[in-house]
N, C-alpha and C positions, 0 to 999 in steps of 0.2 A: 340189833333191836333194842330200843330204849325201854327200860324197865322202871315201873313206878309202884309204890304202895297203893296209891289211889289214882285213878284216871277218871276225869270228868268229861263227858261228851256234851258240849254246848256251853257257850260263853255269853249267855244272856244274864239278866240280873240275878236269877236264881243260881245258875251255875257259878257265877263269880262270887256271890255271897257264900256259897258252900266252900269255894276255893279259899276265900279269905279266912273263913272260920277254921278250916283245917290247917291253914298256914301257921296257926298258933302252936302246932304240935310238931314233934320230930318225925314228920312223915315226908316221904318223897311224893309230891303231888304234881300231876300234869293235867292240862286242859286242852282238849281238841275242839277246834272251831272251824267250820267249813268256809266261813267268810274271812275277809282279810282284816277284820277288826272285830272287837267285841260289841255286843249289843246291837247288831245290825238288823235284827228282826223285831219281834213283838216288844222287846225291852226299850227300843228307841222310838216306837210308833204307838204311843198311847197318851192318855190325858195327863199323866203325871200326878194323879190324885192319890193321896193317902186316905184310904177309906176308914171310917170309924168302926164298922162292924155291925151295922143295923140290917144288912140285907141277907144274912145267912142264918139258917136254922140253928137254934141253940143245940150244942152238943156235937155239931159237925166239926170236921177238921178245918174247913174254911173259916168258920166263925172263930174258933179258938186261935188259929194262927193269925187271923186278921187283927184281933184285939192285941195279941202279944206283939206282933210286928209293928203296929201303930205306936205302942209304948216304947219299943226299942229304937225306933227310927231317929228320934231327936239326938240321942247320945251318939249313934252311929254317924249321923251327918256332921255332928260337931267334930268328931275325930277325923273324918275324911274330907272336911272342908267343902261340903256340899250344901247348897242353899236349900232351905226348907222353911215353910211358913204354915202354921196351924191357923187357918183363917175361918174355918167353920163352913157349914153348908146348910142351905135351905132346900128341903124337898117339898115342892109346892103342890097343893091340891087345887083343882079347878071345880070340883063338884063333890057331892056327898059320898060318892063311891071312892073318890080319892082320899077323902077324910078318913074313911074306914081303913084304907091302906096305910095312912100315916099312923093311925092308932096301933095297927098290927106291927108296923115297923118299930115303933117306940117300945112296945112290949117285948119284941124280939131282941132289940138292941140292949134293953135293960137286962134281959136274961143272959145276954152274952157278956155283960159287965161294961158296957159302953157308958161313960159318965156324962152327965149334963144334958141329957136329951129333954126337949121341951116342945110341945105343940103350941104354936103362937098364932095370934090373930092378925088381922090386916094392919092394925096400928103398929104392933111390934115388928112385923115384917118390914114396914115402911121405915122404921127406925134403923133396922139393920141394913137394908138395901133399898134405898129410895127407888120408886118406880117399878118394883117387882110386881108381876101379875099374880092372880090366884086369890083364894079366900082363906086359906090356912096354910101353915107350913110346919114341918118338923125341923127344928134347929138342932144340928149336931156339931158342937163346938170343937170336937177333936178331929174333925176332918181337916186334912191339910193338902198342900201342894209341894211338889218336889221336881227337880229336873231329872227325868227318868234315865236319860243317856248319861247325864253327869254322874249319877249314883253308880250306874253300871261300870263306867270307866274308872271311877274312883275305887270301887271294890277290886277291880282287876289290877290297877296300878299298885294298890296296897298288898294284894296277894303276891304280885310279882316281887315287890320289895322284900317280902318275907319268904322268898324262895320258890314260889310256884312257877313251873315252866308253862309257857303258852305256845301252842303250835297252831298258828293262824293259817288259813288256807288249807286246812287238813280235813277233807271230807271222808267220813267213815264209810267204807264200802262193804265190810264184812266183819263179823266177830266170831271167834272160836272159843268155846269153853275148854280150858286146859286143866291139868291136874292141880296146878298151883294158882289158878285164877283165870285170866282171860288174855287172848291175843286179839288186838284190835288193829285191823288193816285199813290204811288210808290210800287214796289214789295218788296223793302228792308227796307224802312224807314217809312212806314205808309203813312198818309195823311197830306196834307198841305192846308191851306186856304190863299187866297190873294184877295185884292181889284183889283189889276191890274196884268195881266198875260202877260209875254213877251215870244214869241216863237223865240228863237235864236238857234234852234236845228240843224242847218246846214243840213247835209245829211238826217236827220230824220225830217226836218221841215214839210214835207208833211204829215207824220204820225201824228204829233201833230195836224195839221189842221183837219185831219179826225176824231180825237177824239172829236172835237167840231162841227162836221157835215159839214165841208168845204171840198168839193170834187173837187174843180176847180184847185188845185195845184198838180203837180207831179214833183218829183225829179228823174233825170236820172244820176246815178253815172258814172263819166268819169274818168278813171284811168290814171294817169301820172307817168311813171317810171323815176328814176334818177340814175345816178352813181356819187359817191363821189370820188374825186381825192385826193391823198396824198398831204400834205403840201409842199412837195418838189417843187411843181409848183407855190407856193405862189409868187406873183409878176409877173407871166407870163401875166396876164391880168391887165391893168390899168383901164379898162372900161368894162361895160357889152356889149356883142356882140349878137345881135338877127338877124335872117333872116327877110326880108320883109315878112309880113304875107300873106298867100294865101287865097283867097276867100273860104268860106265854112268850114274852119278848126274849130276844137273844142277848140283850144288854140292858142298860139302865135308862135308855132313851137319849135323845139329842138334848144337849145342855150347853151352857156357857161355863167355861173353865178358865180362871186366871192361871197364868204361869208365873214362876218365880222371876222370870226375866222381863215381865211387863207386857207381854202379848196376851190376847184372849183367844181361846180356841172355841170353835163351834163344832159340835159333833159329840160322839160318833154316830154314824148310821149303822145299820147291821144288815148284812147280806151274805148269805152263804155262797162260797165260790169253790171251784173245783181244785185250784192249785194252791199249794202252800207258799207260793212266791207271787201270787197275783195281787200286786199293790197298785192296781189301776185306780185312777180317779175319774169318775164318770160325770157327764154334764147334767144328767137328771138329778143325781144326788147333790151335786154342787148347788143347783138351783134350789133344791129343797132346803139345804143348809142355810143358804142366804135368806130364804123366806122365813124360816123358823128363827134364825138368829135375829132378824129385824123385829120379829114379834116379841122376843125376850128383851132386846136392847134396841129401842127405836132410834138411838143416836147413830147407828151404823150407817155409813154411806158406801156407795159402790167403790170408791177409792180406798176404803179401809181393808178390803180383801187383798192380801199380798201373796198368799200361797195356799195350795191344797196338798194334802198328803193322806195316806191311808195306812192302816195297820191291820193285822190279822189276829184274831183270837183262836187259840188252839182248843176248840170246843170238843167235848166228848159226846154231846147231844146232837143228833142229826137234824136236818131242816124240818122234818115232820114233827119233831118233838120240841125243839128249841129249849129255852130255859137253861138251867145250870145243873151240873153234876158234881159230885164230891171229887176233890183232888185225890189222885192216886199217889201216895208216897209210901213205898213199901220196901222192905228188905226181903227179897224172894227166898223162901225156904227151899224151893225146888231148884234154884240156881244160886248156890251159896256164894256170897260176895257181890251179888248184883243188887244195887239199890236203884229202884225204878220210880221216876217221877213222870206222871202223865196228866195232861189236861190242866196245867197250871195257868189258867187264865185269870182275869180279874177276880179277887184282889191280890194277884200274885206279886205285884210290885210291893204292896204294903206288907205282905206276908214274908217276903224274901229273907229277912234276918232270922225270923222264927223258924222258917223252913230249914235254914242253914244249921241251926242248933239241933233240930230234930234229926237231920241227916248225920250230923256229927256224932250223935249218940248211937246211931245205927252203925257207923263206921267203927265206933268204940267197941261194939260187940264182936268185931272181927279182928281188929288190930289194937295194940296198946296205944293209948293217947298220953304221951309224955310231953308236958308243956315245955316250950323253948324258954331259955333264960332271957333272950333279947328280942322278943316279939315286938315289932314296931307297930303300935296301934294307930298312930297319928300320921296323916299324910302331910307332906311339906307343901309350902306355897300358901296363897291367900285365896279365900273363896271369892267367887264372882270374877270380875275382870279388872284390869288396870284402871279402866275408866271409873270404876266405883270407889276407888281409894281417895282419901283426903289429898288435897293439893300438895301438902308438905311431903307426904309419902311418895307421891308421884315424882316430885322434883328430886328427891333422894335417889329413887330408882333410875331416873334418866341420867343423873350424874354418874351412877355406877355403871350403867349400860345404855349407851346412846340409842340402841334399838328400841327402847321403850319410848323414845321421842319421835318415832316414825310411825304414822298412822297408815295401815294397810287397808282396813275396812272402815270406810267413812260412816256408814249407817250405824254400826255398833261400836265405833271408836276402838277397834282392835289394833294393837301395835304389832310391829314386826317381831319383837321379842316373843309375844304371845303366839304368833304364827310359828316361829322357830321352835318354841317349847312344844307346841302341838305336833310338829313334824318329828321332833326328837323324843317322842313319848317312850315310856319304859317298855311298851310292848312291841315297839318297832313297826307299828302300822303307819303307812304313809298314803292312805287313800284320801281323796278329796273329802269324802264324807267324814272320815276320821278327823281330819283337820278342822272341819266345820263343827263337829260335835265337841271337840276339845277347846276350841277358841271362841266360838260363836261368830266367827267370820262367815260371810255369805248368808247370814240369818236375818239381815235387816230388810228394809223396804225394797232395795234394788235386787235382793236375792242373788248377790254375787256378781252383778253386772259390772261393778267397779273393781272389786277386790279379787275375783277369781283369776283374771289375767295376771295380776301381780303375784298371786300365790303360785301359779304355774311357772312364772319367771323365777321365783325364789327356788322352787324345786329344781329348775334347770340349772341356774347359775351356782347355787350353793351346794346342791346335792347330786349334780350330774345327771339329771333325768333326761331320757330320750323320749320322743313322742309316744313310742309304744310302751313306755313304763307307767304311764298315768292310768289310774283306775278311779272310777267314781266310788264304788264300795265293794264290789265282788270281783272274783277273778276274771270274769268275762265282760265286765262293764268298762270297756276301753273309753277313755275320754276323747282320744283322737283316733280317727279311722281314715283309711285311704292314704293317698299320697300327701306328704307334708314337705314343703319347700325348706 
């Protein structure tokens, strides 16, 4: 039985932020994740927006952690080589009721310490974003965008570099409270012991609670669907554009969102679903997203829609109530050593580094936190892709390694070396989705039509893969089924 000082259940952005923060100290830390890679749930299926802090009631944990996390993210992304842009946001009013909403959001944001908020008129809106609809807008300049799966992977890579153990494909089946801490049992990897146990299981956080006899928490999955637009429209938006939120909604409404890689997202919708793994995309919602997307950005044509996807919010509020509920981040006094995180939905991505600091302090109340002498804060490599580098740097890298000179993904101009680096990642994950998220191969206009067969071939020839070895993202997501010649 493997023993740890701290065991974290869940390798989403919050779990990895906690792991990376705890890796600063002389602690033996492990992470259990049921999927075959990190960030395969909510953390890779969202808008990638760094919220400013205008949407949450002053004095709440959500508001406090949102503003703190927004401030921390720039330095964190610099160290981890993650792309980030603070491009600002327009929250747009269409009528007098919406204007009153903007005024309330501005007052709320200022109470939370959000800087630079301003309600602007049509002329100023047009200067910031030509062609935007509406009669007024709240401009929040500290709103930003980030690659959510890039951040999640970078946190995990850096935590692993600093000694954290990752046990992927390890679904927790039961937990026993012991005299010295906890025994955590998994279906695939046996049992683990720890002095401190952290529940960062996201959509499954209520299930982890029930394993310890806590029945007061329930998660209601709420699905949001998105459409991805082709990079042809890159530059069409200089700022994020959101509608003024309507009372009782489960999210912030359908909007246009820039990504750091040049695509534009339309979404998300919001629809409560029964299963915490229901990532379906539906024709009705896709039609709705297309219609509303064209209203916000008339330049969109049918050929610009290249992919749809969906994500799930781990909401604590049921369908009859909707809205938002306060984060649960607690060190349980009735279960000593158990740190419980429930309902970490938006703005959880933005809050993640601040949540990690909060949980670190809770761990410090149970275990001594002695800093390591040689903590590695910075991640090696260069941000972005080989294609983004200056021509001279490209030539130097090709001279050193010819695999940089072979293009595998034509749409995104991803090289064989980048594919190999994605396959040989520090966590040892070799799913197709893991390669995709680490390299951006299969993310272009053809969505893998050209490069996926070549990646399959690399895995076969260079790494000895058999047909039954390939997985898309989860243990049961076989890429090839049936008889193979």
